[in-house]
N, C-alpha and C positions, 0 to 999 in steps of 0.2 A: 504494499499499499504505500509505503513512503516513497518509493522509486517514482511514483506517478504525480506525486504531489510537489509543488514548489514550497518555498519558504515563505514566511510572513512578509518579508520584504518584497517579493515578487507581487504578492496581492495588493501592495501599497502603490505601485508604480505602474504607469501606462506602458505599454509594449512598443509603441512605435518610437520614431525618433523625436528629438527635442529641437527640430530644425527652427521652430518659432523663435527660440532664443537669439537667433542670429537675424532678425528681422530689423531692419533700419528704423531709427526713432521717427516718429511723426513729425511733420513739418506744419508750420502755420498755414491755414487756408487763406489764399489770396484770392479776394473777389474782384472780378473785373470791373473796370471803371464803368459807371452807369447801371450795374446791376443790382437788384434788389434781393439779398439773401433772405430766405424764408427758414425759420427754425421752428421745429415742433417740440414742445416740452415732453412729450411721450418718450423721447429718446435721450434726454438729458442725462449726462453722467455727472454725478455730485463731484465738486471740488474736494480734495482730500489727500492727505498723505497716507496711502494705504500700503501696508506692509504685509507680505505673504510669501509663501514659497514659490520658487520657479524650478522648472525641470523635474529632476528626479526627487526633489524635496517635497513635491505635492503629493498629498496622499489622496489616492482616487476611490478609495473605498466608499460605499454609500454608509450613511450613518446607521442603518439597521443591521449591518453584517458585524457579527461578533466573531472575532478571530479563534477564541478559544473553542467554539463549537465546530469549526471547519476541519 
């Protein structure tokens, strides 16, 4: 049974690559002269200094999953 199962660390990490970590930083949006930008509050992202994991440090398990029972 143990040969088929992975360790707890494997269940915490995504299996594909972490290429998104190499994405270039966003640039400011330049509105062409004379254009009227329209913004919709439905998609506003609140300003803030958010700290969180990146890449392999992100735990992808759903909150309901209990590792001791697996």
